[in-house]
C-alpha positions in Angstrom: 1.9 59.2 112.5 1.0 56.5 110.2 -1.8 55.3 112.6 -3.2 58.8 112.7 -3.3 59.1 108.9 -5.1 55.7 108.6 -7.6 56.7 111.3 -8.4 60.0 109.4 -8.8 58.1 106.1 -11.2 55.6 107.7 -13.2 58.4 109.3 -13.4 60.3 105.9 -14.6 57.1 104.2 -17.4 56.6 106.7 -18.5 60.2 106.5 -18.5 60.1 102.7 -20.9 57.1 102.6 -24.5 58.0 102.2 -26.8 57.2 105.2 -29.5 54.6 104.5 -32.7 55.2 106.4 -35.5 53.7 104.3 -36.3 50.1 103.1 -38.7 48.6 100.7 -39.8 45.0 100.1 -41.5 42.9 97.4 -42.1 39.2 96.9 -40.3 36.7 94.7 -42.5 33.8 93.5 -40.9 30.4 93.7 -42.6 27.3 92.1 -42.1 23.9 90.6 -44.4 21.9 88.4 -43.8 18.1 89.0 -45.1 16.0 86.2 -45.9 12.3 86.1 -43.1 10.3 84.6 -42.2 6.7 84.4 -39.3 4.6 83.0 -39.4 0.8 82.6 -36.7 -1.9 82.4 -37.0 -5.6 82.1 -34.5 -8.4 82.6 -34.4 -11.2 80.0 -36.7 -14.2 80.4 -34.4 -17.1 79.8 -35.8 -20.6 79.8 -32.2 -21.9 80.1 -30.9 -24.9 78.2 -33.3 -27.8 78.5 -32.4 -31.0 76.8 -36.0 -31.5 75.6 -39.2 -29.6 75.1 -42.5 -31.2 75.7 -43.6 -33.6 78.4 -43.0 -31.2 81.3 -43.5 -27.5 82.0 -40.4 -25.4 81.6 -40.6 -22.3 83.8 -38.8 -18.9 83.9 -39.3 -15.4 85.1 -38.3 -11.8 84.4 -38.2 -8.8 86.7 -39.8 -5.6 85.4 -38.7 -2.4 87.2 -40.7 0.8 87.1 -39.3 4.1 88.3 -42.1 6.7 88.4 -43.2 9.9 90.1 -44.4 9.2 93.7 -48.1 8.7 93.7 -48.4 8.0 89.9 -51.0 5.5 88.8 -49.5 3.0 86.4 -50.7 0.2 84.2 -48.3 -2.4 82.7 -49.2 -4.3 79.6 -47.2 -7.0 77.7 -47.8 -7.4 74.0 -47.9 -10.9 72.4 -44.4 -10.7 71.0 -43.1 -10.9 67.5 -44.2 -14.4 66.8 -47.8 -14.6 67.9 -50.1 -17.3 66.4 -53.8 -17.2 66.5 -55.3 -14.5 68.7 -52.7 -14.7 71.5 -50.3 -17.6 71.5 -46.8 -16.4 72.0 -44.0 -18.3 70.3 -40.3 -18.4 70.3 -38.9 -19.0 66.8 -35.7 -20.6 65.5 -33.9 -19.1 62.5 -35.7 -21.8 60.4 -39.1 -20.7 61.7 -39.8 -23.6 64.0 -41.9 -22.4 67.0 -42.0 -23.2 70.7 -45.1 -21.9 72.4 -44.9 -20.1 75.7 -47.1 -18.0 78.0 -46.5 -15.2 80.4 -48.4 -14.8 83.7 -48.6 -12.3 86.5 -48.7 -14.9 89.3 -46.2 -17.5 90.5 -48.9 -20.2 90.1 -49.0 -19.3 86.4 -52.8 -19.1 86.2 -53.3 -15.3 85.5 -52.3 -14.5 81.9 -50.4 -11.2 81.5 -51.0 -9.5 78.1 -52.3 -6.3 76.6 -55.8 -6.7 78.0 -54.9 -8.5 81.3 -52.5 -5.9 82.8 -50.9 -5.1 86.1 -51.9 -1.8 87.7 -51.0 0.1 90.9 -50.0 3.4 92.5 -46.4 4.2 92.9 -45.3 4.4 96.5 -43.0 6.9 98.2 -39.8 5.2 97.0 -40.7 5.9 93.4 -39.6 2.4 92.4 -41.5 -0.9 92.2 -40.7 -4.3 90.7 -43.1 -6.7 89.1 -42.4 -10.3 88.2 -43.4 -11.8 84.9 -43.7 -15.6 85.1 -43.0 -17.6 81.9 -43.9 -21.1 81.0 -43.3 -23.4 78.1 -46.2 -25.8 78.5 -45.7 -29.6 78.8 -48.0 -29.9 75.8 -45.4 -28.2 73.5 -44.2 -30.4 70.7 -40.6 -31.6 70.8 -38.2 -29.6 68.6 -34.7 -29.9 67.3 -31.7 -28.4 69.2 -31.2 -24.7 68.5 -31.8 -21.1 69.6 -35.4 -20.0 69.8 -36.2 -16.3 70.6 -39.0 -13.8 70.8 -39.3 -10.2 72.0 -42.2 -8.8 74.1 -42.8 -5.1 74.3 -43.6 -3.8 77.9 -45.8 -0.8 77.8 -46.4 1.4 80.9 -49.4 3.8 80.9 -49.3 6.4 83.6 
């Protein structure tokens, strides 16, 4: 008896539902606007702990990492730091103001200066990440200095 009652209830529910015989359609626009974007990070350029300055070149390097939109054109410039002398000589200074000159290059041979006018440019590949190496050098011609900590800060600017 219970099965008959459930069957009648199910039949009544189906019969009470309205019949659907027509349809209509429309479109739903879907879009995205990808904009060019870049971030930059640089590792410290440490010349280590030499026992003397002058007489021999002291070399170092820093890795500059760019993360940009695929296909973005980029241009990376380095300013002359906080302690520039003359038009473009970068210097690391001690707390007492004593200077050690240094230069930054875009090539391992340290012949191509890297600054705000001599920049590194490229097109971002499919990975969206690229690394550039900045090659630093304290020249052999630097004057001897007293022991201590000498620092500078260079600003890395990416135009994209």
